C-alpha positions in Angstrom: -94.1 12.4 -17.8 -92.8 9.1 -18.9 -94.0 6.3 -16.7 -91.9 3.2 -15.6 -93.6 0.5 -14.1 -96.9 2.3 -13.1 -94.8 5.3 -11.4 -94.4 8.6 -13.3 -90.8 9.9 -13.7 -89.8 13.3 -14.3 -87.7 13.9 -17.0 -85.6 17.3 -18.0 -87.3 19.1 -20.7 -84.8 19.8 -23.9 -84.2 23.6 -22.8 -83.2 22.3 -19.9 -80.8 19.9 -21.1 -79.4 22.7 -23.2 -79.3 25.2 -20.0 -77.0 22.4 -18.3 -74.7 22.0 -20.9 -74.4 26.1 -21.1 -73.8 25.9 -17.3 -70.9 23.3 -17.8 -69.4 25.5 -20.6 -69.6 28.6 -18.3 -67.8 26.7 -15.9 -65.2 25.9 -17.8 -64.7 29.6 -18.6 -64.9 30.5 -14.7 -62.1 28.1 -14.2 -60.2 29.4 -16.8 -60.5 33.0 -15.5 -60.0 32.0 -12.2 -56.6 29.8 -13.1 -55.4 33.2 -15.3 -55.8 35.2 -12.5 -54.3 33.0 -10.0 -57.5 32.4 -7.6 -55.0 29.8 -6.0 -52.9 32.8 -4.9 -55.5 35.1 -2.9 -58.0 32.7 -2.1 -57.0 30.5 1.4 -59.1 27.4 0.0 -58.7 27.5 -3.4 -54.5 27.3 -2.3 -55.5 24.4 0.3 -57.2 22.2 -2.2 -54.5 22.8 -4.9 -51.7 22.1 -2.6 -53.5 19.0 -2.2 -53.1 18.0 -5.5 -49.5 19.5 -6.1 -46.6 21.6 -4.7 -46.8 23.5 -7.4 -50.3 25.4 -7.2 -50.9 26.5 -10.6 -50.8 22.5 -11.6 -52.8 21.4 -8.5 -55.7 24.1 -9.4 -55.6 23.3 -13.1 -56.0 19.3 -12.2 -58.7 20.0 -9.7 -60.6 22.3 -11.9 -60.3 20.1 -14.8 -61.5 17.2 -12.5 -64.5 19.7 -11.7 -65.5 20.3 -15.5 -65.2 16.8 -16.6 -67.3 15.6 -13.4 -69.8 18.2 -15.0 -69.4 17.0 -18.6 -70.3 13.6 -17.3 -73.1 14.4 -15.4 -74.3 15.8 -18.8 -73.7 12.8 -21.1 -74.1 9.7 -18.8 -77.0 11.6 -16.7 -79.1 14.5 -17.7 -78.9 14.3 -21.7 -79.9 10.4 -21.9 -82.9 11.3 -19.4 -81.4 9.0 -16.9 -83.9 8.9 -13.5 -80.9 10.9 -11.3 -80.9 13.5 -14.0 -82.9 16.5 -12.1 -80.9 15.6 -9.1 -77.5 16.0 -10.7 -79.2 19.2 -12.6 -80.2 20.9 -9.1 -76.8 20.0 -7.4 -75.1 21.8 -10.1 -77.8 24.8 -9.9 -77.1 25.2 -6.5 -73.4 24.6 -6.8 -73.2 27.4 -9.5 -75.7 30.0 -7.8 -73.3 29.4 -4.6 -70.0 30.0 -6.9 -71.4 33.2 -8.6 -72.9 34.7 -5.4 -69.4 34.1 -3.8 -67.1 35.6 -6.3 -69.5 38.7 -6.5 -69.5 39.4 -2.6 -65.6 38.5 -2.4 -65.2 41.5 -5.2 -67.7 43.8 -3.6 -66.1 43.2 0.1 -62.9 43.9 -2.0 -64.1 47.2 -3.8 -62.3 45.8 -6.8 -61.4 42.9 -9.0 -61.7 39.2 -7.7 -60.4 36.4 -9.7 -63.8 34.8 -11.2 -65.9 37.7 -11.0 -66.2 38.5 -14.8 -67.6 35.1 -15.8 -69.7 35.1 -12.0 -72.8 36.7 -13.9 -72.6 34.1 -16.5 -72.7 31.6 -14.1 -75.8 33.2 -12.0 -77.8 34.0 -15.3 -77.3 30.2 -16.4 -78.2 29.1 -12.9 -81.1 31.2 -12.7 -82.5 30.2 -15.8 -81.9 26.4 -15.1 -83.4 26.6 -12.1 -86.5 28.1 -13.5 -86.6 25.4 -16.3 -86.2 22.9 -13.0 -88.9 24.3 -11.2 -91.3 24.8 -14.4 -93.4 21.4 -14.8 -92.6 20.3 -18.5 -95.6 19.7 -20.7 -96.3 16.2 -22.4 
């Protein structure tokens, strides 16, 4: 713990910071898989969001996913890595988001009885997000 104005502030451990960065790399790979296998053609919410950005769904999807990954990297470099007080909040936000993302793709693939765009990288998202949740839940040693 680091004391700031007499109040303890929880900082992220080195392992948590590395896990967060790994989660952002996993999300980038996941976004690439979704793009290559055209999630925007088979999943109505992805189609809708992509169409908000461009009439070319591939371009719209790429722009939205690039913005998502860039936001994740900003969270890492501006909040998580330097130990900003909001770092744990951003880490938990991304942990929950990626757990839901990984579970969602897995459920969709199971319900279809076959491949669904994004399911190949879903286990990576789930594994890294679960590890990060564990690290965030474990009190850091001073």
